[in-house]
C-alpha positions in Angstrom: -25.8 70.9 86.2 -27.9 71.1 83.1 -28.6 74.9 83.2 -26.8 78.2 83.3 -27.2 79.8 86.8 -30.0 82.2 86.9 -29.1 85.8 87.8 -31.5 86.0 90.6 -29.2 83.7 92.6 -27.1 86.8 93.1 -30.0 88.8 94.6 -32.2 88.6 97.6 -34.8 90.9 96.6 -35.8 89.3 93.3 -39.4 88.2 93.0 -38.3 84.6 92.0 -36.0 84.4 95.1 -39.0 85.2 97.3 -41.5 82.9 95.5 -39.0 79.9 95.7 -38.3 80.5 99.4 -40.8 78.1 100.8 -39.2 75.3 98.6 -35.8 76.3 100.0 -37.2 75.8 103.6 -38.3 72.3 102.6 -34.9 71.6 100.9 -33.2 72.8 104.2 -35.4 70.5 106.3 -34.7 67.4 104.1 -31.0 68.2 104.2 -31.1 68.5 108.0 -33.0 65.1 108.4 -30.5 63.4 105.9 -27.6 64.7 107.9 -29.1 63.6 111.2 -30.2 60.1 110.3 -27.3 59.1 108.1 -24.6 56.8 109.7 -21.1 58.0 108.9 -18.6 55.2 108.2 -15.0 55.5 109.3 -12.4 54.1 107.0 -8.9 52.8 107.6 -7.2 55.6 105.6 -7.6 59.3 106.2 -10.3 61.0 104.2 -9.7 64.5 102.8 -12.8 66.1 101.3 -12.5 69.0 98.8 -16.0 70.2 98.6 -18.2 73.2 98.3 -21.6 74.6 99.4 -21.9 77.0 96.4 -23.3 75.0 93.5 -20.4 74.4 90.9 -17.6 76.5 89.6 -15.5 76.6 92.7 -12.3 74.7 91.6 -12.7 71.5 93.5 -10.9 69.3 90.8 -7.9 71.5 90.4 -7.4 71.6 94.1 -7.8 67.8 94.5 -5.1 67.4 91.9 -2.8 69.8 93.7 -3.4 68.1 97.0 -2.7 64.8 95.5 0.5 66.1 94.0 1.8 67.6 97.2 1.0 64.4 99.2 3.0 62.4 96.7 6.0 64.8 97.2 5.8 63.8 100.9 5.9 60.0 100.3 2.2 59.3 100.5 0.1 57.3 98.0 -3.1 59.3 97.5 -6.2 58.3 95.7 -8.7 60.7 94.3 -12.3 59.6 94.8 -15.2 60.7 92.6 -18.8 59.5 92.4 -19.3 58.4 88.9 -21.4 60.5 86.6 -21.1 60.0 82.9 -21.4 63.7 82.0 -18.4 64.4 84.2 -16.0 62.6 81.9 -14.2 65.9 81.4 -13.0 65.9 85.0 -12.0 62.3 84.8 -9.7 63.1 81.8 -8.4 66.2 83.6 -7.4 64.0 86.7 -6.1 61.1 84.7 -4.0 63.5 82.5 -2.2 64.7 85.6 -2.2 61.6 87.9 -3.1 58.0 87.6 -5.0 57.6 90.9 -8.7 58.1 90.1 -11.2 55.8 91.6 -14.8 56.0 90.3 -17.9 54.4 91.6 -21.6 55.3 91.9 -21.0 55.0 95.7 -17.9 57.0 96.9 -17.6 54.4 99.9 -17.0 51.7 97.4 -14.4 53.7 95.6 -12.6 54.2 98.9 -12.7 50.5 99.6 -11.2 49.8 96.2 -8.4 52.3 96.9 -7.7 50.6 100.3 -7.5 47.3 98.7 -4.8 48.6 96.3 -2.8 49.9 99.2 -3.4 53.7 98.8 -3.0 55.4 102.1 -5.0 58.5 101.8 -8.2 59.4 100.0 -9.2 62.7 98.5 -12.8 63.2 97.8 -13.3 65.4 94.8 -16.8 66.7 95.9 -18.7 64.7 98.7 -19.0 67.4 101.4 -22.8 66.7 101.3 -22.1 62.8 101.5 -22.8 62.2 105.2 -22.2 58.5 104.9 -18.4 59.0 104.9 -16.5 60.3 108.0 -14.0 62.7 106.9 -10.7 63.7 108.7 -10.5 67.0 107.0 -13.1 69.2 105.1 -11.9 71.9 102.8 -14.6 74.2 101.3 -13.8 76.0 98.1 -15.1 79.3 97.0 -14.6 81.8 94.1 -14.3 85.5 95.1 -16.5 86.4 92.0 -19.5 84.7 93.5 -18.6 83.6 97.2 -22.1 82.6 98.4 -24.3 84.5 96.0 -27.5 85.8 97.7 -26.7 83.4 100.6 -29.8 81.3 100.1 -30.2 77.6 99.7 -31.6 75.9 96.5 -33.7 76.8 94.6 -33.9 80.4 95.9 -30.2 80.7 95.8 -27.1 78.8 94.8 -26.2 77.1 98.2 -26.3 73.3 98.6 -26.7 73.9 102.3 -26.6 76.9 104.6 -23.7 78.5 106.3 -23.8 76.3 109.4 -21.7 74.0 107.1 -18.7 76.0 108.3 -19.0 74.3 111.7 -17.8 71.0 110.2 -15.1 72.7 108.1 -11.4 73.0 109.0 -10.1 74.8 105.9 -11.5 77.4 103.5 -9.9 78.2 100.2 -10.9 81.2 98.4 -9.8 81.6 94.7 -9.4 85.3 93.8 -9.4 88.5 95.6 -9.2 88.8 99.4 -12.5 89.6 101.1 -12.2 90.5 104.8 -16.0 90.8 105.3 -16.4 87.2 104.0 -13.7 86.1 106.3 -15.4 87.7 109.2 -18.7 85.9 108.3 -16.9 82.6 108.2 -15.1 83.1 111.5 -18.2 84.3 113.3 -19.5 80.8 112.6 -16.3 78.9 113.5 -13.3 80.8 114.6 -11.1 77.5 114.2 -11.2 77.6 110.4 -8.0 78.4 108.6 -8.6 80.6 105.5 -6.3 80.6 102.6 -6.4 82.2 99.1 -5.4 80.9 95.7 -5.3 82.2 92.1 -5.1 80.6 88.5 -1.9 81.2 86.6 -2.3 80.8 82.8 0.7 78.7 81.5 0.4 79.2 77.8 -1.0 82.8 77.6 1.7 83.9 75.1 -0.1 81.7 72.5 -3.1 84.1 72.6 -1.5 87.5 72.8 -2.2 89.9 70.0 -5.1 87.7 68.6 -8.8 88.2 68.3 -10.5 85.5 70.2 -13.8 83.6 70.1 -14.2 82.2 73.8 -16.6 79.5 74.8 -17.0 77.7 78.1 -19.4 75.0 79.6 -18.2 75.1 83.2 -19.8 76.0 86.6 -19.1 79.8 86.2 -18.1 80.6 82.6 -17.9 84.3 83.5 -14.8 83.3 85.7 -13.1 82.0 82.7 -13.9 85.1 80.5 -12.7 87.4 83.5 -9.4 85.5 83.6 -9.0 86.1 79.8 -9.7 89.9 80.4 -7.4 90.1 83.5 -4.6 88.9 81.3 -5.3 91.5 78.6 -6.6 89.1 75.9 -8.8 90.5 73.1 -12.0 88.6 73.4 -14.4 89.4 70.5 -17.0 86.7 71.2 -18.1 85.0 74.5 -20.4 82.0 74.6 -21.7 80.4 77.8 -23.0 76.9 78.3 -24.2 74.8 81.4 -21.6 73.0 83.4 -20.5 69.7 81.8 -22.4 70.6 78.7 -22.5 67.9 76.0 -21.5 69.6 72.9 -22.6 68.1 69.6 -20.2 68.0 66.6 -22.5 70.3 64.7 -22.5 73.0 67.6 -18.7 72.8 67.5 -18.6 73.2 63.7 -21.0 76.2 63.9 -18.7 78.0 66.4 -15.6 77.2 64.2 -17.4 78.5 61.1 -18.4 81.8 62.9 -14.8 82.2 64.2 -13.3 81.7 60.8 -15.9 84.1 59.2 -14.7 86.9 61.6 -11.0 85.9 61.6 -11.0 84.8 65.2 -9.1 82.1 67.0 -11.1 79.8 69.4 -10.1 79.5 73.0 -11.9 77.3 75.6 -11.1 75.8 79.0 -9.1 72.6 79.5 -12.3 70.8 80.8 -14.3 71.7 77.7 -11.4 70.7 75.4 -11.3 67.2 76.9 -15.1 67.0 76.4 -14.8 67.7 72.7 -11.4 66.3 72.0 -12.7 63.1 70.4 -14.3 65.0 67.5 -10.8 65.7 66.2 -11.1 69.4 65.4 -7.5 70.9 65.1 -8.4 74.7 65.3 -9.5 74.7 68.9 -7.1 75.6 71.7 -7.5 75.7 75.5 -6.0 77.8 78.2 -3.8 75.7 80.4 -4.0 77.0 83.9 -2.0 76.2 87.2 -3.5 76.6 90.6 -1.2 78.5 93.0 -2.0 78.7 96.7 -0.8 81.7 98.6 1.0 80.7 101.9 1.3 77.2 100.2 3.5 75.9 103.1 1.0 76.8 105.8 -1.9 75.3 103.6 0.3 72.1 103.1 0.9 71.7 106.9 -2.9 71.7 107.4 -3.2 68.8 104.9 -0.3 66.9 106.4 -1.7 67.3 110.0 -4.9 65.6 109.0 -3.5 62.9 106.7 
């Protein structure tokens, strides 16, 4: 995603939402045709898809890593499958830093074939819910409680990659953040067989940043979620800068932020994904917040995973 999400994606009454609605109808029709006429291939190994319908910033990659780690504990040999995009190199580093089981290809089906040849016994799709060419055993949809479904409209009127009928082919929903009973009711009204779970991010190195004045920047799906996490942990953030998801920072842009931080006696903090994207520049005075994903009712969630794998 090469742009910051527009604010009108959170409102149904904005003039831009209304003007773009005819294009959203066309987008829906094209998506429906693609879904109807695409042949779904069944693979030898089980396919677990960690996907979303809200465009970006829902925590697919951290969940994919967690699922792979849990499956390893139960004697499985999981592969994480991603479609290759050069600008997603930050996520590639994040996965490889945790687990050495990433398979990349411009076609996810080929990446699965490669994993099967190397005797991996379960594939975890990090994204790919909208890839109808792959038959999945388990679909997990990720949401963040700060955004949920925005204005509930499909692109470009809203942030949804497809409409809420997607819940009909979903078995598990994971919501990162606060409990939302009304959203649960909306989900279950579409499919009452879905299991709904909640998760939260736990900062692991928060003490490094306590009692310091911070300069925070983020180029992720929803930078506001990162800033809220800092605020919720009572960190003193003096400056916040938002960039589009997978933003390719230039060395001069990083240097400019460092200069501004030094001028105002601030310490720079960013996300782990952003850090991996700029690590090669060799700057020593940029730190990242290390987070751990924790799933509430983890045992019940894991049982769902094991039942389908």
